[in-house]
C-alpha positions as CSV (number, residue, x, y, z in Angstrom):
1,X,-5.4,-49.7,-31.1
2,X,-2.6,-49.8,-33.6
3,X,0.7,-47.9,-33.3
4,X,-0.4,-45.5,-36.1
5,X,-3.7,-44.9,-34.2
6,X,-1.7,-44.1,-31.0
7,X,0.6,-41.7,-33.0
8,X,-2.4,-39.9,-34.6
9,X,-4.1,-39.6,-31.2
10,X,-0.9,-37.9,-29.7
11,X,-0.6,-35.6,-32.7
12,X,-4.2,-34.5,-32.4
13,X,-3.6,-33.3,-28.9
14,X,-0.5,-31.2,-29.9
15,X,-2.6,-28.2,-31.3
16,X,-4.8,-27.7,-28.2
17,X,-1.7,-28.2,-26.0
18,X,0.2,-25.5,-28.0
19,X,-2.7,-23.1,-27.6
20,X,-3.0,-23.8,-23.8
21,X,0.8,-23.3,-23.2
22,X,0.7,-20.0,-25.2
23,X,-2.3,-18.7,-23.5
24,X,-1.1,-19.7,-20.0
25,X,2.0,-17.5,-20.7
26,X,-0.1,-14.6,-21.9
27,X,1.6,-14.6,-25.4
28,X,-0.2,-13.6,-28.6
29,X,0.3,-15.4,-31.9
30,X,2.1,-12.3,-33.2
31,X,4.5,-12.2,-30.3
32,X,5.2,-16.0,-30.7
33,X,5.7,-15.5,-34.4
34,X,8.3,-12.8,-33.7
35,X,10.1,-15.0,-31.2
36,X,10.2,-18.1,-33.4
37,X,10.2,-16.9,-37.0
38,X,7.1,-19.0,-37.7
39,X,4.3,-17.2,-39.5
40,X,1.1,-16.3,-37.6
41,X,-1.0,-18.3,-40.1
42,X,1.2,-21.4,-39.6
43,X,1.0,-21.1,-35.8
44,X,-2.8,-20.7,-36.0
45,X,-3.1,-23.8,-38.2
46,X,-0.9,-25.7,-35.8
47,X,-3.1,-24.8,-32.8
48,X,-6.3,-25.6,-34.6
49,X,-5.0,-29.0,-35.8
50,X,-5.1,-28.0,-39.5
51,X,-1.4,-28.4,-39.8
52,X,0.5,-31.5,-38.7
53,X,3.3,-30.7,-36.2
54,X,6.9,-31.3,-37.2
55,X,10.2,-31.1,-35.4
56,X,11.1,-28.0,-37.5
57,X,8.1,-26.2,-35.9
58,X,8.0,-27.8,-32.5
59,X,11.7,-27.2,-31.6
60,X,11.5,-23.4,-31.9
61,X,8.2,-23.4,-30.0
62,X,9.7,-25.4,-27.1
63,X,12.6,-23.0,-27.0
64,X,10.4,-19.9,-27.1
65,X,8.2,-21.3,-24.3
66,X,11.2,-22.7,-22.4
67,X,9.6,-26.1,-22.0
68,X,10.8,-29.6,-22.9
69,X,9.7,-30.9,-26.2
70,X,8.1,-33.8,-24.4
71,X,5.7,-31.4,-22.7
72,X,4.5,-29.9,-26.0
73,X,3.8,-33.3,-27.6
74,X,2.4,-34.9,-24.5
75,X,5.0,-37.8,-24.6
76,X,4.0,-40.6,-22.3
77,X,5.8,-40.7,-19.0
78,X,8.8,-43.0,-19.0
79,X,8.2,-44.1,-15.4
80,X,11.6,-42.8,-14.3
81,X,10.9,-40.2,-11.5
82,X,14.6,-39.0,-11.3
83,X,15.4,-35.4,-12.0
84,X,18.2,-35.2,-14.5
85,X,19.6,-31.8,-13.9
86,X,22.5,-30.5,-15.9
87,X,24.8,-28.7,-13.4
88,X,25.7,-25.0,-13.8
89,X,29.2,-24.3,-12.7
90,X,30.3,-20.7,-11.9
91,X,33.1,-19.4,-9.7
92,X,33.5,-22.6,-7.6
93,X,29.8,-23.0,-7.2
94,X,28.0,-26.0,-8.8
95,X,24.2,-25.5,-9.0
96,X,21.8,-28.3,-9.9
97,X,18.4,-26.9,-11.1
98,X,15.5,-28.8,-9.4
99,X,12.7,-27.0,-11.2
100,X,12.0,-27.3,-14.9
101,X,9.7,-24.3,-15.6
102,X,11.1,-20.9,-16.3
103,X,10.0,-17.9,-14.2
104,X,8.4,-18.1,-10.8
105,X,10.0,-19.9,-8.0
106,X,13.3,-21.7,-8.8
107,X,14.9,-24.4,-6.7
108,X,18.6,-25.3,-6.8
109,X,20.8,-27.7,-4.9
110,X,24.2,-25.9,-4.6
111,X,27.7,-27.2,-3.7
112,X,30.3,-24.5,-3.2
113,X,34.0,-24.9,-2.7
114,X,36.0,-22.6,-0.5
115,X,37.1,-19.5,-2.4
116,X,39.4,-16.8,-1.4
117,X,38.5,-13.2,-1.2
118,X,36.2,-10.9,0.7
119,X,32.4,-11.0,0.4
120,X,31.0,-8.7,-2.3
121,X,27.3,-8.1,-1.4
122,X,24.9,-7.6,-4.3
123,X,21.3,-6.6,-4.7
124,X,18.6,-7.6,-7.2
125,X,14.9,-8.1,-7.3
126,X,13.6,-11.2,-5.7
127,X,13.3,-13.2,-2.5
128,X,15.6,-16.1,-1.5
129,X,15.4,-19.0,1.0
130,X,18.5,-21.1,1.9
131,X,18.7,-24.4,3.7
132,X,22.1,-25.9,4.7
133,X,22.4,-29.6,4.0
134,X,26.1,-30.0,5.1
135,X,29.0,-27.8,5.9
136,X,28.7,-24.2,7.1
137,X,27.3,-21.3,5.1
138,X,28.3,-17.7,5.8
139,X,25.6,-15.2,5.0
140,X,26.3,-11.5,4.9
141,X,23.0,-9.7,4.8
142,X,23.0,-5.9,5.2
143,X,24.7,-5.3,8.6
144,X,24.4,-9.0,9.6
145,X,27.2,-11.6,9.2
146,X,26.0,-15.0,10.3
147,X,27.1,-18.6,10.0
148,X,24.5,-21.3,9.3
149,X,25.1,-25.0,10.0
150,X,23.5,-28.1,8.7
151,X,19.7,-28.0,9.2
152,X,19.5,-24.2,9.5
153,X,17.6,-22.0,7.1
154,X,17.5,-18.3,6.3
155,X,15.2,-16.2,4.1
156,X,15.6,-12.7,2.9
157,X,14.6,-10.0,0.4
158,X,17.3,-9.9,-2.2
159,X,17.0,-6.1,-2.5
160,X,19.0,-6.0,0.8
161,X,22.8,-6.2,0.0
162,X,23.7,-9.9,0.4
163,X,26.4,-12.5,-0.2
164,X,26.7,-16.1,0.8
165,X,29.3,-18.8,0.5
166,X,31.3,-21.4,2.5
167,X,33.3,-20.6,5.6
168,X,37.1,-21.2,5.4
169,X,36.4,-24.7,7.0
170,X,35.4,-26.4,3.8
171,X,32.7,-26.7,1.1
172,X,29.1,-26.2,1.8
173,X,26.0,-27.9,0.3
174,X,22.7,-26.2,0.5
175,X,19.3,-25.8,-1.1
176,X,18.3,-22.4,-2.6
177,X,14.7,-21.4,-3.4
178,X,14.6,-18.1,-5.3
179,X,11.6,-16.1,-6.4
180,X,12.7,-13.5,-9.0
181,X,9.5,-11.4,-8.5
182,X,9.8,-11.4,-4.7
183,X,7.6,-14.5,-4.2
184,X,8.0,-15.8,-0.7
185,X,8.1,-19.5,0.2
186,X,5.3,-20.8,2.4
187,X,5.6,-23.7,4.8
188,X,2.3,-25.4,5.2
189,X,1.7,-27.3,8.5
190,X,-1.3,-29.3,9.5
191,X,-3.3,-27.5,12.2
192,X,-3.3,-29.1,15.7
193,X,-6.5,-31.0,16.5
194,X,-8.4,-29.4,19.3
195,X,-8.6,-31.8,22.0
């Protein structure tokens, strides 16, 4: 197979992949057109393979679906399994996203420096699970005020007033799993063999 044949083969799969991504997200062609500025007829031709995909068309589609361009074109894996997360830094908290898909459960590795000030509990939709990797994490949850050490975990409904951060002893490093729609984390364990 020549290089041109390989490129043609990859491009032939883009249309069906675009249709699958759109349908998986429950988006109509008209809604996608409104979000990207690409006409419905062009989107339809792209999905049916009657129009050759270009960067000018694929970039807005990747942005609208919030997926990497590689996912839309089916780029071959590079063999590098590392997660290359771009850190998000806010108010002394550095968060490394560990999930790539928008919506649903989100995972973050968080490092938070000691900050001054009193806890300011907030509420929002969702469910959160925290696991402390190092340091000590203070969790204010409703009427509870607890300290979690390395290896300890907590889970809670985020509609309960909550705040978490490091103690005055130093920075804390933890994992956060958050479900914006109230999804709960499930730990699966192999059942014991009956003996």
